[in-house]
C-alpha positions as CSV (number, residue, x, y, z in Angstrom):
1,M,26.2,60.3,-62.7
2,T,28.2,57.1,-62.9
3,H,29.2,55.7,-66.3
4,S,29.5,52.1,-67.4
5,V,31.1,50.5,-70.4
6,L,28.9,48.5,-72.8
7,K,30.5,46.4,-75.5
8,L,28.5,46.3,-78.7
9,D,29.1,43.7,-81.4
10,L,28.4,45.5,-84.7
11,T,28.5,44.3,-88.2
12,D,31.1,46.0,-90.4
13,E,28.3,47.7,-92.3
14,V,26.7,49.1,-89.1
15,L,30.0,50.2,-87.8
16,R,30.7,52.0,-91.1
17,C,27.3,53.7,-91.0
18,L,27.9,54.7,-87.4
19,K,31.3,56.2,-88.2
20,D,30.0,58.1,-91.2
21,A,27.1,59.5,-89.2
22,A,29.5,60.5,-86.3
23,L,31.8,62.1,-88.8
24,E,28.9,64.1,-90.3
25,A,27.9,65.2,-86.7
26,R,31.5,66.0,-86.0
27,M,31.6,63.6,-83.0
28,A,33.6,60.6,-82.0
29,P,31.7,57.4,-82.9
30,E,31.4,56.4,-79.3
31,D,29.9,59.7,-78.3
32,Y,27.6,59.7,-81.2
33,A,26.4,56.2,-80.4
34,V,25.7,57.3,-76.8
35,R,23.8,60.3,-78.1
36,I,21.6,58.4,-80.5
37,I,20.9,55.6,-77.9
38,V,19.8,58.2,-75.3
39,E,17.7,60.1,-77.8
40,A,16.0,56.9,-79.0
41,L,15.2,55.8,-75.5
42,M,13.9,59.2,-74.5
43,E,11.8,59.4,-77.7
44,S,10.2,56.0,-77.4
45,H,10.2,55.5,-73.6
46,G,10.8,58.9,-72.1
47,D,8.3,61.3,-70.7
48,T,6.2,62.0,-73.7
49,G,3.7,64.3,-72.0
50,E,1.2,61.5,-72.2
51,G,1.9,60.1,-68.7
52,G,4.6,57.7,-69.9
53,M,8.1,57.4,-68.5
54,M,11.1,55.3,-69.2
55,V,11.6,52.3,-66.9
56,C,14.6,50.1,-67.0
57,E,14.4,46.7,-65.4
58,D,17.2,44.1,-65.8
59,A,18.0,44.2,-69.5
60,A,14.6,45.4,-70.6
61,V,13.5,49.0,-71.3
62,F,9.8,49.5,-71.4
63,E,7.2,52.2,-71.0
64,A,5.4,52.6,-67.7
65,R,2.1,53.6,-69.1
66,P,-1.3,52.0,-69.0
67,S,-1.8,49.3,-71.6
68,E,-4.1,49.8,-74.5
69,H,-4.9,46.1,-74.6
70,D,-7.6,44.3,-72.8
71,W,-5.8,41.7,-70.7
72,T,-9.0,40.3,-69.1
73,E,-8.7,36.9,-70.9
74,A,-4.9,36.6,-70.3
75,D,-5.4,37.5,-66.6
76,R,-8.2,34.9,-66.3
77,R,-6.0,32.2,-67.9
78,L,-3.0,33.1,-65.7
79,A,-5.2,32.9,-62.6
80,E,-6.5,29.5,-63.8
81,Y,-2.9,28.3,-64.3
82,D,-1.8,29.6,-60.9
83,R,-4.8,27.8,-59.3
84,T,-4.5,24.4,-61.1
85,G,-1.0,24.3,-62.7
86,K,-2.6,23.1,-66.0
87,F,-1.3,24.6,-69.2
88,V,-1.5,24.3,-73.0
89,T,1.7,23.3,-74.6
90,L,3.1,25.4,-77.4
91,E,2.6,22.6,-79.9
92,D,-1.1,22.3,-78.9
93,A,-1.6,26.0,-79.1
94,M,0.1,26.2,-82.5
95,R,-1.9,23.2,-83.8
96,R,-5.2,25.0,-82.7
97,F,-4.0,28.3,-84.3
98,E,-3.1,26.6,-87.6
99,Q,-6.4,24.8,-87.7
100,A,-8.3,28.0,-87.1
101,V,-6.4,29.7,-89.9
102,E,-7.1,26.8,-92.2
103,D,-10.8,26.9,-91.3
104,K,-11.0,30.6,-92.0
105,L,-9.2,30.2,-95.4
106,A,-11.5,27.3,-96.3
107,A,-14.6,29.4,-95.4
108,R,-13.4,32.1,-97.8
109,R,-13.2,29.7,-100.8
């Protein structure tokens, strides 16, 4: 297995916590950091026995498991954008969202 070097910019507080935890585990801080990173990745993205597995692509780490969400509407809108090139700006989307929130709050009063 090849190894790479990764520089982490840690706050003084985080570095102190890392050193304290490494000392308690009787490990070098670097080795301890590697251990907790690997454990965290395997716990959240590793083979969990539920069909998931860790996938790394570029800088992202994500689970390769079926989504729990219904993407039907998002897929429909993406297909519409791909077909026409028309889109809703973030400002328009936020304005509609804020109006919907205000309408719901007004309905509760």
